[in-house]
Steps between C-alpha positions, in 0.01 A plus 500: 500500500752787597793282413339388181441867407866574562621205288262590215620858507857371464457223246176571332330165575399256772600165338777421747636159603335310778802524737561878453526689834477873561611655823474174666137434366422198267349713236516232223316253723241768597423568142482131426253460777286785363499327149407167669195661664326519164153622492493532892743787471316819609432714201669810676823296526491383146442860382791634715740248345371541148566881531867408569532243222208398284668171443588419862278186475507386134285208381848348369796433731687778687822340357382581143434849609837549659684377187286718295604807706864403439432534130336832569815623669719425198662805335268601213216294633225487256717425215616139557536339146366147498576444145874560584515260786471765775837653488605690802327272749659246728492147402230408759280795420533455128413139528191594705389764259528249205285264697231762527509545136453137451213482743351826404145363402466319838583799709245708691371798289642736768844321483488559131414870556799531741742337235383751242640779718848357456469426131359152487175490300313212325688574186857545636453181714438299180834625367696445826829315481660310787752683730847385391709397786838666513695301763794736513295811537285336768810385693652861480182641616472267799862577589423869478221442757731292712769781493231751593366284787856445627586874505187564701517212746869404501435134425315262267316277744163611398209276621318307237199741505701822468464725199717792403358771271242240377750242438468163703861522619451250775357220277763572241792462753324186657505337157869588443586353842344175389694502179813587680473200741450270197804645330298639204527883553673704237850572628466865366190559697647346818813713473284819489287395799806393703653835439196665658430263789738195555231339710205549261477112472637378843533126584277573813149641478440827319286598811810466723697728271227758451453524886878540536498791261206652685692490829813633328307802373334563845846492670637721237221760585587500871334196652695358793567127499535436880469107501526509876186720507282268312526706159234735629599765245338279231151399426371183659538279196855627415611473870376129493699445177813650657484285803437182289814577315692526835373155604569337156840694454726187516302325230486795258703501177825675520366770260196560712721553808709735316197706398376505863831613608463811290183592704667423836425136571821315563576182692558722805198711483244229426602331820338785695187504302157492676151477342226762564241364741243755382469333159151438351598202288783321679741302275602158605842622610343761715268243662775262565716765674221572748413134535859424606503778747161393644605142538821614666294667756222257552646178386246429237264646233177455694330814418141635504387706204513821695860449632764769407874472545723814481211677333458231235173306464668167559163331572337607185790412292538153634126443474529592132800268462298206659193555270722520191701193598170298556354615177835413325525158660140427388578564140858403438738217610794736525567671834385854577804713414519670835437187700871381541612852600220525772551148608866573566385765742209300660425135385145555616439829342195357315399192702232258419315602808336835566676830589324515840673186616832657414414816697391308802820301483704820503315629798579178685852504384544859640400382832766232494759749388399714799584212728167323564481124501201361332356229730232293325448271800410803717262670247766763373526721807615853434382509151232757373160347475493485125837363467440242764182383335670475168792286636258257664323470161814419323582244763164328442538508122867412503486161333313665204717801454726548200860384574617857459258607771615228729857612439424853583325387825812303583696826478278626790580195695163317434559148370252223423559364851434845659183541289344176639533638861343842420229627715254788402569853626263627758389850434264731704256734306684798635843370385357430160368863471832644627681302228288644241537849647873470495496414127261803439742729676796368302302524179382858569845609603615401155209592277336789699145343515295187565312497165607139464329273239363168621767317307796682655736321737768655715811296597288182437208627707164526327448869599247568229281223620547599870408869430193405293382297785537790741318726248222274485488480879517882531221551260278258676586648853680191609849638529592606858563870542854465624599296176335760281683763674825320444438478133385855485829617658691329219279631212179706575371382153578121543123442464361789280126529448567527134640198331859372537563528123462870530734513792749291310486722194552807725811366654629404156453850379659642815806275462 
């Protein structure tokens, strides 16, 4: 309401477009919601808005009201002359006014009353003549608006929804770009636009050109480019865009590279560019950068959703890519666009088996890399409890595994012949608890707590399930004191008397 009051004080009405924002608040959407509430809108709210603008919620469309208000702002408003074809109005507004005269009898009585205030009565409506289109005049007016927009912004890459002094400059330029591509644009108009902005109709997307101009202006105002520092002087979206240009630099048009060179991105500087890991909406290029780095360190892209790499949420990003790839493949026959790029990093980045299998395989591979021989015939001695049990299960199921899984097991030294000789791993109850406790310590060292959801796994170990079992035993008084003390040492609130969701939320806010 405070923002609506400020808008009404400045503009004299509240019939604003749906997408209008004020100080970061979606005022247009808010007013639309108030209108949509209808009779359920509390009377005090309706009164407060009506005091600001009696026609904030007209029985006709708000678009009608906005165009009417444009007519009210005409010089000499109240003296439009329908019988002369509405001279002094723009072509669009004059046409609209003529349509109101034609439909005068079907208008709401209050609409007729409002039109009377600008000189359209029942009598003058009968004598109205259509607005004559003056093409040369309309063109010159549009070019004047373009010139004014260019002086203010330094370019003519307005978005399709942009207006300038009430003129739909974005839509007008968009229409001219279409005509230019078809070779139907008036050369005289093209010359004038080219003189203002040579890239007003670029062969690449207007969004690219508009963003390039935005970055140019920011650098001109003092922003430091610093590709090697992840473009941190720029907002997240612009930083992502700049890094994407560095990745795509060899494939850009010569003229694009020339424009980037003027802001400091050259063939030499793009080589040192890094993406910002703190981004909220990672671009594909940013995600691929950290995916390559992660795979270079771990040998694959077997991540859990909570995994981070160099402060980048690699687990969350890859989980999103897998969901989008699976959804894409269910709807289209063409491959998911990012699939070839991620497959080049890890052929099994989105395997047909579940992610837990991948994580368990990585845990076993780490043991092999550390020098341990996996001996199926002896029950996998030297392996942790959970990994040993998992390996034995794979041996039992070996004939039914996917060929890709069999191949990955062969990388660990477990062939079909080895699998047939496998014996189960014998584990004592204490050894089983110690394994879980080791995973709990590792998890807490990384996250600072043991508020682990039941579904959470840690390095292939079902830590969430293990802790849920220990909480249940502790609640029922069946968990030995020494084991409870060991867990309390790691996290005093591993089994809070309030619900685990509260504890999870607390740690999220703390983080």
